[in-house]
PAFIRO-170226 format. One line per 8 residues: their letters; for each residue x negated, y, z of C-alpha. Coordinates in Angstrom, 3 decimals. Example, Ala and Ser with C-alpha at 12.3 -4.5 7.8 and 13.67 -1.06 7.14 Angstrom:
BEGIN
AS = -12.300,-4.500,7.800; -13.670,-1.060,7.140
! end
This chain:
BEGIN
XXXXXXXX = -156.898,164.130,35.758; -158.263,160.705,35.552; -159.655,158.546,38.645; -163.412,158.940,39.174; -164.699,156.034,41.718; -166.010,152.588,40.393; -163.565,150.664,42.293; -160.313,152.497,41.024
XXXXXXXX = -162.015,153.108,37.277; -163.073,149.193,36.897; -164.039,148.009,33.915; -161.661,150.234,32.262; -159.538,152.562,33.938; -155.909,150.864,34.845; -152.984,152.445,33.437; -150.659,151.676,35.987
XXXXXXXX = -153.011,153.260,38.494; -153.679,156.601,36.410; -150.201,157.449,35.824; -149.687,156.886,39.720; -152.448,159.568,40.176; -150.688,161.918,38.227; -147.261,161.725,39.539; -144.573,159.801,40.279
XXXXXXXX = -143.367,156.974,40.606; -145.986,156.010,43.081; -147.240,152.321,43.794; -145.707,150.964,47.090; -144.696,147.910,48.422; -142.960,145.238,47.025; -139.891,144.339,46.415; -140.360,144.572,43.323
XXXXXXXX = -143.747,144.138,42.887; -146.269,145.891,41.233; -148.788,146.373,38.582; -151.049,143.197,40.552; -154.307,144.932,39.073; -153.540,148.202,40.078; -152.964,147.183,43.342; -155.792,145.055,43.525
XXXXXXXX = -158.081,148.172,43.049; -156.345,149.893,46.142; -156.986,146.957,48.362; -160.896,147.066,47.661; -160.709,150.815,47.748; -159.303,150.505,51.274; -161.395,147.979,51.952; -164.251,150.238,50.839
XXXXXXXX = -163.001,153.157,53.183; -162.648,151.110,56.455; -159.380,149.063,56.328; -160.068,145.759,56.307; -157.168,143.807,54.888; -157.780,139.738,56.158; -154.814,138.544,54.761; -155.036,140.216,51.168
XXXXXXXX = -158.067,138.735,51.012; -157.486,135.258,51.577; -160.640,133.755,49.807; -163.299,136.461,52.059; -163.408,139.802,51.535; -166.213,138.882,48.972; -163.595,137.152,47.114; -160.540,138.726,44.672
XXXXXXXX = -157.772,139.876,46.301; -154.010,138.832,46.123; -152.794,142.026,44.592; -149.524,141.833,46.505; -148.594,145.341,48.318; -146.922,143.498,51.467; -146.858,144.427,55.224; -150.766,144.918,55.599
XXXXXXXX = -151.444,146.517,52.302; -148.500,149.372,53.909; -149.733,149.569,57.298; -153.361,150.109,55.832; -152.341,153.174,53.378; -150.726,154.613,56.287; -153.567,154.035,58.503; -155.301,156.049,55.749
XXXXXXXX = -153.310,158.654,55.045; -152.752,159.629,59.051; -156.298,159.762,58.775; -156.406,162.357,55.595; -153.414,163.964,56.060; -151.259,166.427,58.869; -148.610,166.142,57.652; -145.928,163.653,57.763
XXXXXXXX = -144.214,164.306,54.169; -148.214,162.743,52.988; -147.964,159.490,55.613; -145.387,157.553,53.838; -147.720,153.795,53.099; -147.375,154.582,49.437; -149.916,155.521,46.940; -148.517,158.243,44.874
XXXXXXXX = -150.753,161.150,43.540; -152.115,163.283,46.829; -153.249,159.880,48.057; -155.353,157.907,45.045; -156.810,161.442,44.013; -157.529,162.272,48.186; -158.860,158.442,48.565; -160.854,158.370,44.894
XXXXXXXX = -162.127,161.738,46.085; -163.637,160.277,49.101; -164.949,157.049,46.982; -167.165,159.086,44.839; -168.339,161.400,47.259; -166.207,164.902,46.260; -164.663,164.990,49.477; -165.573,164.785,53.126
XXXXXXXX = -165.867,161.784,54.329; -163.274,160.967,57.033; -163.877,160.582,60.262; -164.207,157.193,61.218; -161.371,155.107,63.068; -162.112,154.754,66.799; -161.181,151.281,67.617; -161.491,152.048,71.521
XXXXXXXX = -158.701,154.642,71.798; -156.142,152.540,69.250; -156.550,149.996,72.163; -156.119,152.850,74.518; -153.439,153.493,73.677; -151.864,150.221,72.403; -152.275,149.077,76.030; -150.824,152.732,77.464
XXXXXXXX = -147.868,151.970,75.369; -147.271,148.590,76.330; -147.541,148.975,79.871; -145.070,151.963,79.827; -142.629,150.152,78.048; -142.700,147.017,79.915; -142.207,149.056,82.542; -138.745,150.721,81.199
XXXXXXXX = -137.373,147.326,80.423; -138.320,146.461,84.405; -136.444,148.819,85.471; -133.180,148.071,83.109; -133.330,144.645,83.815; -133.507,145.463,88.034; -130.567,148.018,87.445; -128.723,145.240,85.267
XXXXXXXX = -129.021,142.553,87.791; -127.670,145.071,90.242; -124.694,145.916,88.709; -124.226,141.869,88.138; -124.812,141.572,91.860; -122.108,144.678,92.883; -119.295,142.794,90.379; -119.864,139.486,92.247
XXXXXXXX = -118.899,140.684,94.991; -115.825,141.592,93.749; -112.674,139.421,93.194; -109.372,139.512,90.810; -108.738,142.643,88.665; -111.590,144.346,90.464; -113.955,142.094,88.978; -112.485,142.205,85.624
XXXXXXXX = -113.308,145.307,85.386; -116.302,145.442,86.723; -117.239,143.021,84.073; -115.715,145.066,81.552; -118.078,147.907,82.529; -121.001,145.452,82.601; -120.086,144.119,78.973; -119.973,148.024,78.055
XXXXXXXX = -122.685,149.740,79.449; -125.301,146.553,78.963; -124.016,145.308,75.498; -127.254,145.191,73.647; -128.907,143.653,76.658; -126.887,141.355,77.325; -126.806,140.040,72.960; -130.658,139.906,73.691
XXXXXXXX = -131.255,137.928,76.413; -128.441,135.615,75.281; -130.064,135.123,71.781; -133.367,135.039,72.012; -133.374,133.346,75.509; -130.956,130.625,74.492; -128.734,131.269,77.306; -124.475,132.008,78.102
XXXXXXXX = -123.329,135.164,77.036; -121.346,135.490,80.039; -123.239,138.088,82.358; -121.944,136.415,85.869; -122.741,133.123,85.000; -124.778,131.371,87.007; -126.996,130.391,83.775; -127.360,133.993,82.467
XXXXXXXX = -128.331,134.959,86.050; -130.961,132.553,86.484; -132.369,133.620,83.050; -132.208,137.289,83.737; -133.816,136.617,87.404; -136.409,134.649,85.171; -137.930,137.330,82.559; -137.048,139.988,84.969
XXXXXXXX = -140.186,138.180,87.085; -142.002,137.688,83.788; -142.190,141.367,83.115; -142.850,142.450,86.583; -145.953,140.059,86.394; -146.872,141.126,82.694; -146.986,144.614,84.478; -149.179,143.353,87.504
XXXXXXXX = -151.729,141.456,85.071; -155.164,143.168,85.244; -157.778,142.856,82.164; -159.954,144.816,80.235; -159.571,144.773,76.664; -162.177,143.774,73.803; -162.592,144.447,70.781; -164.084,140.935,69.007
XXXXXXXX = -163.274,141.654,65.203; -163.555,138.055,63.840; -166.603,136.484,66.437; -165.478,135.036,69.868; -161.781,134.669,70.337; -161.369,135.709,66.972; -163.253,133.406,65.255; -160.684,131.979,62.229
XXXXXXXX = -162.102,128.641,62.888; -160.921,128.321,66.474; -157.485,128.058,64.508; -155.251,125.586,62.727; -155.551,126.536,59.705; -157.948,128.957,60.125; -157.431,132.307,60.602; -158.599,135.596,62.403
XXXXXXXX = -155.616,136.240,64.787; -154.012,139.433,65.861; -155.548,139.248,69.264; -156.231,136.500,71.817; -156.898,135.613,75.142; -158.545,133.434,77.677; -156.413,132.863,81.002; -159.556,132.224,83.186
XXXXXXXX = -162.287,133.792,81.721; -164.149,136.653,83.187; -162.932,140.187,82.163; -162.475,141.045,79.805; -160.010,138.672,79.053; -158.306,139.713,75.932; -159.320,139.988,72.901; -158.179,142.075,69.735
XXXXXXXX = -159.424,140.823,66.379; -159.255,142.831,63.045; -156.157,142.260,62.022; -154.732,144.083,65.111; -155.565,147.295,63.379; -153.864,147.163,60.148; -150.737,147.181,62.071; -148.029,149.705,62.657
XXXXXXXX = -148.300,151.365,66.435; -145.271,149.044,67.457; -146.714,145.717,66.450; -150.274,146.817,68.442; -147.875,147.764,71.689; -146.129,144.534,71.931; -149.163,142.461,70.677; -150.896,143.458,73.892
XXXXXXXX = -147.379,142.733,75.803; -147.712,139.475,74.117; -151.396,138.659,74.836; -150.559,139.706,78.731; -147.974,136.892,79.034; -150.376,134.690,78.549; -152.897,136.099,81.016; -149.569,134.494,83.185
XXXXXXXX = -149.627,131.058,81.754; -147.130,131.853,79.212; -147.852,129.889,76.124; -146.561,129.279,72.641; -143.738,127.087,72.156; -143.481,125.683,68.596; -139.383,124.746,68.530; -137.175,127.414,70.653
XXXXXXXX = -134.565,124.876,71.885; -133.797,125.983,75.354; -134.316,128.449,77.723; -137.050,127.062,79.001; -138.901,127.289,75.753; -138.131,130.778,74.944; -139.175,132.015,78.231; -142.234,130.053,77.673
XXXXXXXX = -143.153,131.434,74.131; -145.251,134.559,74.704; -143.879,136.149,71.434; -139.934,135.982,73.088; -140.562,137.736,75.912; -143.161,140.318,73.888; -139.855,140.304,71.444; -137.342,140.813,74.492
XXXXXXXX = -139.318,143.710,76.198; -139.662,145.608,72.746; -135.898,145.419,72.057; -134.735,146.571,75.144; -137.327,149.551,74.909; -136.181,150.316,71.439; -132.799,150.678,71.827; -131.934,151.009,68.244
XXXXXXXX = -134.766,148.259,66.845; -133.445,145.620,63.919; -136.026,143.720,63.324; -138.916,142.007,65.080; -141.698,145.033,65.436; -143.906,142.162,62.685; -140.984,143.291,60.701; -140.379,139.725,59.254
XXXXXXXX = -137.385,138.450,61.478; -134.724,139.198,62.356; -132.258,138.624,65.595; -129.687,135.497,64.882; -126.869,137.774,65.809; -126.206,142.225,65.729; -127.858,143.748,68.813; -125.428,146.428,69.627
XX = -127.099,150.240,69.848; -128.282,152.074,71.680
! end
């Protein structure tokens, strides 16, 4: 059955879009890149269905989209599918027959409008998951410190055996801390112990920090003109402002659950005065970078994670799992 909405039909039907609405293969995230015009129509449809795509419309929402099925489009499709379908098998971030025909039906009014996305619930859930993950990591860091202290009380063969146990029990944590925080790989070294103590205290302070979170869209702290180059951020924090000190912005809502969680953790490090380090050349640099600290928490909590929650950055070394 052909697509009937004005957005999908355009001035003339798009062969690739019409084909995907009938059967496989679906239109999906690159690589390889799919038909540019088909992706542009999907991007316009997503915006019309209430899923903003600020990165995909670099010249503004009323201008031409970029036609790239990247992470932002993938997450927006996934968000639509979570609204529209109860079965997880239909929630894959791809635009195949079921997704395209459902989008089309909603756009032409042949299907009931989807329930509006409740941004306040998304914020509350992200904050809840952020606080919970930081708590789990704090307890693990504390147990790690206690094991190190116990090993350092030993001598000779006892100490060597304790070190072997440490390297086995906390292999992933050692790799994460040494890599992300630019420190020694020896958990019994003064350098490593000092770094672990510092990051553990920062995580504790992150948990203790308090702020409400406001959705500011593209205004206030989310105004693109406040950044160089101009760009709407995922979130923004003003440490000394009255509550709410944390804002989330339009792009935040198109991200996956883990990214939303980690954005909140990131912003709560800013509440402590942690900044954005331009270059990570030392442990001091890493401990003053909110993104690095948020990813340390993410990697230590998600025991099988191999990429940053944004999906773009890989660790410099392989982190053992779990």
